[in-house]
Backbone as CSV, one residue per row, in Angstrom:
resi,resn,N_x,N_y,N_z,CA_x,CA_y,CA_z,C_x,C_y,C_z
1,MET,54.695,0.076,14.545,53.819,-1.065,13.699,55.011,-2.150,13.129
2,ARG,53.989,-2.972,13.305,54.867,-4.574,12.733,54.463,-4.934,11.145
3,ILE,54.892,-4.965,10.291,54.158,-5.555,8.924,54.488,-7.156,8.955
4,SER,53.593,-7.935,8.433,53.966,-8.900,8.292,53.067,-9.543,7.276
5,VAL,53.271,-10.667,6.611,52.627,-11.040,5.400,51.820,-12.393,5.549
6,ALA,50.611,-12.441,5.267,49.685,-13.420,5.591,49.821,-14.449,4.445
7,ALA,50.453,-15.957,5.170,50.647,-16.882,4.443,49.323,-17.689,3.856
8,GLY,48.149,-17.598,4.500,47.201,-17.726,4.034,46.879,-17.264,2.860
9,ALA,47.249,-16.290,1.714,47.098,-15.591,0.953,48.197,-16.564,-0.227
10,MET,49.274,-17.272,0.460,49.675,-18.421,-0.565,49.353,-20.000,-0.230
11,MET,48.245,-20.114,0.352,48.092,-21.440,0.711,48.182,-22.848,-0.297
12,PHE,48.694,-22.206,-1.981,48.636,-23.332,-2.283,50.216,-23.777,-2.727
13,TYR,50.998,-23.207,-2.039,52.625,-23.830,-1.834,52.400,-24.349,-0.228
14,PRO,53.393,-25.708,-0.407,53.660,-25.813,1.149,54.063,-24.708,1.988
15,VAL,53.990,-24.934,3.203,54.258,-24.377,4.489,55.698,-23.418,4.466
16,ARG,56.745,-24.532,4.444,58.184,-24.076,4.175,58.353,-23.070,3.018
17,SER,57.755,-23.718,1.800,57.878,-22.876,0.548,56.999,-21.199,0.712
18,MET,56.018,-21.163,1.757,55.238,-19.825,1.947,56.203,-19.351,2.859
19,LEU,56.973,-19.246,3.622,57.566,-18.895,4.725,59.327,-18.879,3.813
20,LEU,59.672,-19.211,3.337,60.669,-18.819,2.201,60.695,-17.499,1.328
21,ILE,59.430,-17.886,0.947,58.711,-17.112,-0.111,58.837,-15.580,0.490
22,SER,58.492,-15.896,1.725,57.930,-14.281,2.270,59.486,-13.389,2.948
23,ARG,60.087,-14.705,3.501,61.573,-14.013,3.690,62.074,-13.550,2.876
24,ARG,62.149,-13.959,1.536,63.006,-13.476,0.382,62.595,-12.449,-0.023
25,ALA,61.098,-12.331,0.373,60.583,-10.961,-0.321,60.426,-9.625,0.773
26,GLY,61.762,-10.153,1.928,61.945,-9.026,2.995,61.009,-9.225,4.224
27,PHE,60.295,-10.020,4.231,58.933,-10.043,5.426,60.178,-10.432,6.443
28,ARG,60.078,-10.708,7.597,60.663,-10.972,9.315,59.292,-11.607,9.921
29,LEU,58.207,-11.270,9.386,56.784,-11.827,10.359,55.722,-12.607,9.180
30,VAL,55.073,-13.168,9.670,53.843,-13.647,8.961,52.786,-13.865,9.865
31,GLU,51.721,-14.120,9.220,50.191,-14.675,9.967,50.217,-15.959,9.156
32,LEU,50.281,-17.109,9.980,49.815,-18.246,9.413,48.309,-18.691,9.764
33,LEU,48.014,-19.147,8.652,46.362,-19.732,8.710,46.704,-21.246,8.743
34,LEU,45.864,-21.535,9.948,45.528,-23.338,10.520,44.887,-23.871,9.441
35,THR,45.827,-25.156,9.132,44.843,-26.113,8.448,44.206,-27.191,9.541
36,PRO,43.348,-28.386,9.021,43.584,-29.482,9.524,44.436,-30.159,9.843
37,THR,45.511,-30.341,8.950,46.948,-30.979,8.810,48.074,-30.045,9.765
38,MET,47.718,-28.883,9.985,48.649,-27.911,10.693,48.351,-28.532,12.395
39,LEU,47.187,-28.661,12.328,46.289,-28.706,13.843,46.997,-30.305,14.337
40,ARG,46.848,-30.919,13.152,47.347,-32.663,13.695,48.795,-32.574,13.914
41,VAL,49.338,-31.967,13.245,50.901,-32.499,12.853,51.483,-31.739,14.183
42,GLY,51.168,-30.504,14.527,51.535,-29.603,15.768,52.270,-28.612,15.867
43,PRO,52.600,-27.700,16.706,52.952,-26.520,16.437,54.434,-26.681,16.539
44,GLU,55.328,-27.652,16.958,56.528,-27.598,17.445,57.322,-27.797,15.803
45,HIS,56.319,-28.412,15.013,56.811,-28.684,13.597,57.013,-27.542,12.890
46,TYR,55.887,-26.749,12.972,56.008,-25.507,12.251,56.754,-24.264,12.889
47,GLN,57.064,-23.821,14.434,58.165,-23.507,14.697,59.384,-23.978,13.965
48,CYS,59.638,-25.345,14.146,61.111,-25.515,13.216,61.268,-24.851,12.051
49,ILE,60.144,-25.025,11.319,59.812,-24.482,9.953,60.324,-23.029,9.710
50,ALA,59.725,-22.544,10.555,59.986,-21.094,10.773,61.374,-20.421,11.093
51,ASP,61.957,-21.230,12.023,63.180,-20.909,12.767,64.295,-21.088,11.460
52,ASP,64.132,-22.551,10.852,64.902,-22.498,9.605,64.904,-21.735,8.455
53,ALA,63.570,-21.128,8.278,63.557,-20.064,7.478,63.871,-18.582,7.663
54,GLY,64.000,-18.491,9.101,64.350,-17.396,9.843,63.414,-16.142,9.773
55,ILE,62.006,-16.544,9.745,60.805,-15.607,10.022,60.335,-15.782,11.036
56,ASP,59.486,-15.279,12.031,58.763,-15.467,13.110,57.252,-15.367,12.635
57,ILE,56.798,-16.353,13.389,54.980,-16.398,13.286,54.403,-15.558,14.541
58,ALA,53.896,-14.313,13.870,53.289,-12.954,14.857,52.198,-13.481,14.901
59,SER,51.512,-14.101,14.241,49.675,-13.958,14.357,49.764,-15.385,14.070
60,VAL,48.820,-15.950,14.306,48.302,-17.676,13.676,46.559,-17.003,13.706
61,HIS,46.161,-17.530,12.441,44.715,-17.408,11.958,43.882,-18.827,12.330
62,ALA,43.024,-18.582,12.936,42.124,-20.119,13.525,41.961,-20.931,12.422
63,ARG,41.670,-21.790,12.220,41.243,-23.136,11.397,39.833,-22.114,10.773
64,LEU,40.127,-22.340,9.435,38.697,-21.864,8.904,38.126,-23.023,8.849
65,HIS,36.450,-22.709,8.524,35.462,-23.610,8.357,34.686,-23.263,6.814
66,TYR,34.644,-23.876,5.925,34.206,-23.678,4.752,32.859,-24.144,4.578
67,ARG,32.211,-24.277,5.418,30.844,-25.019,5.457,30.034,-24.614,7.116
68,ASP,28.682,-24.497,6.762,28.630,-24.250,8.586,28.759,-25.058,9.433
69,VAL,29.001,-24.916,10.572,29.409,-25.961,11.646,28.555,-25.669,12.903
70,GLY,28.197,-26.764,13.815,27.308,-26.327,15.095,28.228,-25.770,16.096
71,LEU,27.708,-24.744,16.974,28.870,-24.059,17.605,29.529,-25.043,18.699
72,ASP,29.196,-26.313,18.990,30.050,-27.012,20.002,31.640,-27.467,19.192
73,GLU,31.083,-27.624,17.698,32.323,-28.282,16.793,33.517,-26.662,16.505
74,LYS,32.606,-25.861,16.519,33.440,-24.465,16.155,34.477,-24.159,17.420
75,ILE,33.384,-24.462,18.393,34.463,-24.096,19.913,35.688,-24.747,19.912
76,GLU,35.457,-26.341,19.669,36.216,-27.247,20.045,37.846,-26.686,19.012
77,SER,37.195,-26.596,17.709,38.417,-26.209,16.655,38.925,-24.808,16.978
78,ASP,38.482,-23.872,17.409,39.280,-22.416,17.977,39.894,-23.139,19.589
79,ARG,39.559,-23.689,20.151,40.144,-24.016,21.072,41.508,-24.664,21.004
80,ARG,41.508,-25.550,19.807,42.934,-26.206,19.400,43.624,-25.076,18.629
81,SER,42.979,-24.005,17.846,43.979,-23.076,17.281,44.720,-22.367,18.455
82,ILE,43.982,-22.129,19.562,44.426,-21.279,20.658,45.584,-22.117,21.187
83,ARG,45.551,-23.416,21.521,46.701,-24.138,22.075,48.072,-24.262,21.104
84,PHE,47.674,-24.312,19.648,48.781,-24.357,18.428,49.176,-23.259,18.714
85,ALA,48.799,-21.702,18.594,49.007,-20.210,18.751,49.907,-20.439,20.079
86,ALA,49.239,-20.686,21.285,50.019,-20.575,22.486,51.750,-21.130,22.425
87,HIS,51.670,-22.105,21.319,52.981,-23.016,21.961,53.892,-22.289,20.362
88,ILE,53.844,-20.963,19.795,54.361,-20.562,19.128,55.309,-19.139,19.795
89,GLY,56.237,-19.138,20.054,56.666,-18.165,20.753,56.740,-16.726,20.448
90,ALA,56.566,-16.658,18.993,56.668,-15.079,18.824,55.051,-14.904,18.805
91,CYS,54.441,-15.793,18.374,53.127,-15.689,18.408,52.041,-14.692,19.168
92,GLU,51.603,-13.560,19.129,51.107,-12.463,20.185,49.343,-12.578,19.742
93,CYS,49.109,-12.892,18.539,47.505,-13.073,18.654,47.241,-14.093,17.813
94,LEU,45.676,-14.683,18.271,45.156,-15.457,17.896,43.926,-14.699,16.727
95,VAL,43.963,-14.914,15.410,42.971,-14.352,14.690,41.634,-14.966,14.704
96,LEU,40.533,-14.802,14.984,39.072,-16.011,14.965,38.062,-15.165,14.644
97,HIS,37.231,-15.914,13.543,35.980,-15.604,13.071,35.389,-16.125,14.029
98,THR,34.013,-14.978,14.168,33.154,-14.785,15.243,31.879,-16.422,14.407
99,PRO,31.050,-16.978,15.724,30.211,-17.620,14.911,29.273,-17.139,14.492
100,MET,28.543,-17.849,13.602,27.273,-17.157,13.063,26.381,-17.340,13.883
101,SER,25.357,-16.669,14.052,24.153,-16.304,15.245,22.973,-17.194,14.876
102,ARG,22.160,-18.224,14.999,21.175,-18.414,14.438,19.759,-17.763,15.293
103,SER,20.194,-17.564,16.350,19.171,-16.685,16.858,18.981,-15.233,16.973
104,GLY,19.696,-14.761,16.426,19.737,-13.158,15.978,20.224,-12.091,16.870
105,ASP,20.774,-13.183,18.241,21.109,-12.401,19.627,22.444,-12.677,19.373
106,LEU,23.376,-12.585,20.636,24.551,-12.681,20.947,25.221,-13.932,21.824
107,SER,23.752,-14.855,22.136,23.936,-16.016,22.839,25.038,-17.076,22.646
108,ASP,25.108,-17.392,21.250,25.698,-18.125,20.854,27.412,-17.161,20.787
109,VAL,27.436,-16.254,20.922,28.528,-15.780,20.387,29.095,-15.318,22.174
110,ARG,28.692,-15.308,23.237,29.006,-15.350,24.381,29.425,-16.597,24.820
111,LEU,28.665,-17.319,24.525,29.589,-19.146,24.902,30.671,-19.526,24.472
112,TRP,30.692,-18.683,23.298,31.866,-19.155,22.541,33.436,-18.527,23.407
113,LEU,32.697,-17.336,23.589,33.924,-16.172,24.128,34.249,-16.664,25.695
114,ASP,32.565,-17.257,26.098,33.697,-18.018,27.515,34.600,-19.158,27.366
115,ALA,34.072,-19.940,26.475,34.940,-21.008,26.503,36.390,-20.532,25.949
116,LEU,36.386,-19.741,24.876,37.704,-19.451,24.526,38.692,-18.954,25.212
117,CYS,38.031,-17.726,26.382,38.773,-17.185,27.012,39.365,-17.791,27.999
118,ALA,38.311,-18.779,28.765,39.022,-19.958,29.350,40.326,-20.963,29.031
119,GLU,40.065,-21.149,27.682,40.873,-21.720,26.942,42.323,-21.058,27.435
120,ARG,42.068,-19.896,26.974,43.518,-19.007,26.699,44.203,-18.622,27.757
121,ASP,43.035,-18.637,28.706,43.391,-18.019,30.091,44.817,-19.848,30.534
122,ARG,44.188,-20.901,30.154,44.909,-22.089,30.830,46.350,-21.685,29.819
123,ALA,46.181,-22.196,28.398,46.865,-22.095,27.418,48.034,-21.120,27.720
124,ARG,48.106,-19.736,27.571,49.006,-18.434,27.752,47.894,-17.197,27.953
125,PRO,47.855,-16.826,28.707,47.132,-15.857,29.470,47.227,-13.985,28.312
126,SER,48.661,-14.191,28.037,48.894,-13.381,27.541,48.443,-13.227,25.818
127,LEU,48.491,-14.567,25.422,47.859,-14.361,24.212,46.461,-13.643,23.913
128,ARG,46.436,-12.459,22.525,45.325,-11.977,22.574,44.265,-12.563,21.154
129,LEU,43.240,-12.813,21.866,42.266,-13.214,20.889,41.810,-11.991,20.379
130,ALA,41.603,-12.037,19.138,41.451,-11.294,18.406,40.131,-11.204,16.979
131,MET,38.857,-11.010,17.206,37.712,-11.437,16.483,37.682,-10.302,15.363
132,GLU,37.713,-11.223,13.777,38.031,-10.473,12.556,36.688,-10.137,12.270
133,ASN,36.558,-9.256,11.802,35.149,-8.453,11.229,34.833,-9.500,10.258
134,ARG,33.335,-9.664,9.728,32.784,-10.744,8.931,32.534,-9.874,7.476
135,ALA,33.067,-10.804,6.423,32.590,-10.310,4.878,30.973,-10.227,4.788
136,ASP,30.597,-9.173,3.845,29.033,-9.251,3.283,29.511,-10.259,1.849
137,ASN,29.780,-11.492,1.742,29.782,-12.414,0.830,28.694,-12.490,-0.285
138,HIS,27.680,-11.708,-0.214,26.446,-11.662,-0.664,26.014,-12.817,-1.246
139,ASP,25.930,-14.106,-0.248,25.702,-15.078,-0.396,23.850,-15.377,0.493
140,GLY,23.437,-14.134,0.782,22.150,-14.750,1.798,22.267,-14.953,3.280
141,THR,23.320,-14.932,3.573,23.731,-14.901,5.180,22.844,-13.664,5.789
142,THR,22.281,-13.836,6.700,21.362,-12.903,7.566,22.239,-12.159,7.892
143,GLN,22.091,-10.802,8.500,23.055,-9.933,9.018,22.909,-10.400,10.332
144,GLN,24.191,-10.669,10.851,24.679,-10.945,12.170,24.873,-9.436,12.984
145,GLN,25.230,-9.792,14.436,24.855,-9.003,15.526,26.314,-8.015,15.607
146,LEU,27.238,-8.846,14.979,28.876,-8.632,15.005,29.046,-8.119,13.921
147,ASP,28.329,-7.871,12.792,28.409,-7.266,11.361,28.771,-5.373,12.061
148,SER,28.144,-5.333,12.883,28.349,-3.702,13.408,29.812,-3.538,14.257
149,LEU,30.941,-2.689,13.477,32.032,-2.807,13.966,32.176,-2.514,15.525
150,GLU,31.103,-1.157,15.893,31.010,-0.675,17.204,30.570,-1.886,18.122
151,ARG,29.725,-2.595,17.722,29.305,-3.750,18.578,30.242,-4.993,18.612
152,LEU,31.141,-4.908,17.448,32.181,-6.054,17.688,33.466,-5.433,18.605
153,ARG,33.813,-4.114,18.199,34.696,-3.746,19.571,34.105,-3.768,20.953
154,VAL,32.426,-3.392,21.299,32.172,-3.568,22.499,32.412,-5.114,23.265
155,VAL,32.096,-5.942,22.528,31.808,-7.143,23.147,33.067,-7.476,22.922
156,ALA,34.277,-7.513,22.345,35.239,-7.433,22.552,35.961,-7.022,23.758
157,SER,35.675,-5.829,24.402,36.635,-5.029,25.293,35.825,-5.909,26.244
158,GLU,34.365,-6.691,26.619,33.578,-6.967,27.069,34.645,-8.169,27.781
159,TRP,35.124,-8.834,26.990,35.546,-9.828,27.234,37.263,-9.923,27.480
160,GLY,37.547,-9.257,27.345,39.089,-8.607,27.447,39.443,-9.333,25.724
161,ALA,39.253,-9.357,24.816,39.376,-9.621,23.652,39.875,-8.191,22.582
162,HIS,40.240,-8.669,21.449,40.473,-7.669,20.669,40.173,-7.522,19.218
163,VAL,40.625,-7.090,18.753,39.919,-7.058,17.237,41.039,-6.676,15.830
164,THR,40.619,-7.978,14.728,41.552,-7.819,13.711,40.259,-7.254,13.014
165,LEU,40.973,-6.274,11.866,40.073,-5.185,11.282,40.905,-5.469,9.792
166,ASP,39.762,-6.714,9.255,39.873,-7.046,7.464,39.675,-5.742,6.822
167,ILE,40.278,-4.677,6.284,39.426,-3.556,5.493,38.829,-4.002,4.284
168,ALA,39.250,-5.201,3.598,38.233,-5.500,2.442,37.002,-5.983,2.968
169,HIS,36.955,-6.799,4.287,35.785,-6.813,4.769,34.712,-5.640,5.251
170,ALA,35.512,-4.872,5.648,34.721,-3.746,6.114,34.062,-3.028,4.852
171,ALA,34.930,-2.707,3.934,34.246,-2.251,2.507,33.433,-2.822,1.728
172,SER,33.343,-4.667,1.972,32.310,-5.237,1.214,31.061,-4.703,2.114
173,PHE,30.898,-4.089,3.230,29.617,-3.524,3.912,29.635,-2.068,3.238
174,GLY,30.133,-1.253,2.749,30.603,-0.166,2.522,30.772,0.796,3.609
175,VAL,31.348,0.169,4.300,32.358,0.910,5.597,33.841,1.647,4.805
176,ASP,33.772,3.015,5.374,35.155,3.452,5.033,36.026,3.046,5.771
177,PRO,37.321,2.600,5.274,38.310,2.475,5.961,38.971,3.344,7.153
178,VAL,38.778,4.543,6.954,39.371,5.225,7.748,38.135,5.510,9.215
179,VAL,36.960,5.484,8.911,36.180,5.008,9.928,36.048,3.977,10.460
180,ALA,36.285,2.989,9.823,36.774,1.566,10.418,37.410,1.242,11.558
181,ILE,38.882,2.070,10.868,39.730,1.884,12.052,39.484,3.104,12.877
182,ASP,38.786,3.731,12.974,38.560,4.836,13.980,37.676,3.829,15.124
183,THR,36.323,3.328,14.387,35.678,2.726,15.299,36.355,1.956,16.139
184,VAL,37.055,0.804,15.462,37.643,-0.253,16.390,38.999,0.445,17.224
185,ALA,39.205,1.205,16.885,40.778,1.621,17.441,41.194,1.126,18.833
186,PRO,39.910,1.502,19.917,40.879,1.115,21.217,41.022,-0.294,21.234
187,ARG,40.468,-1.158,20.434,40.645,-2.961,20.713,41.339,-3.508,19.720
188,LEU,41.940,-2.646,18.707,42.485,-2.954,17.513,44.227,-3.672,17.630
189,VAL,44.326,-4.614,17.141,45.646,-5.482,17.340,46.120,-5.924,16.311
190,ASN,45.371,-5.797,15.252,45.743,-6.713,13.486,45.284,-5.740,12.772
191,VAL,45.454,-5.568,11.546,45.112,-5.137,10.343,45.199,-5.918,9.098
192,HIS,44.020,-6.379,8.447,44.249,-7.204,7.247,43.906,-6.365,6.360
193,LEU,45.184,-6.223,5.253,45.499,-5.123,4.242,45.325,-6.316,3.271
194,SER,44.340,-5.808,2.230,44.394,-6.389,0.635,43.959,-5.622,-0.183
195,ASP,44.104,-5.945,-1.423,44.095,-5.265,-2.735,42.637,-6.044,-3.365
196,ALA,41.979,-6.932,-2.861,41.019,-7.636,-3.481,39.851,-6.389,-3.676
197,ARG,39.076,-6.301,-4.290,38.049,-5.989,-4.604,36.550,-6.546,-4.239
């Protein structure tokens, strides 16, 4: 097991400072949360910063969208995140939020996964795509097909993808952490631990 710190938890610091703080705290690995600026500047710049800090970027979290975006925009953003992660030497997986389904079925998810798996195969076939379970933000969002951890695991398996299990997200739906881990274990590659309530 490898333990890394989620640099996204310190987004109010510049990237160089986040990585130095993580290294001084004894971490040798980080998960980097991508921003539009990072995608624009490119992975080589951030690889150099990580090298200077003496820390490896073990995983990358795809750019988050804080507003609802269309499927085409989400696919293109996640493709850019794949290309970024593929150029980070120590990066083993890319964490992805699944698209929200307007139709209530998995058609949008299937289109998204087809596009992302093709991009991954072009960029770096060994890069693991790890779909993160959604949180219940109590914001009126309708229930999604992949809110079921079992369904998330099955869909990930069908596409040769993996799962990032966010323990706090699972708990927001009332799922016991041990049950959550057991449910996704066959496809689990990354766990987000948090003390957030």
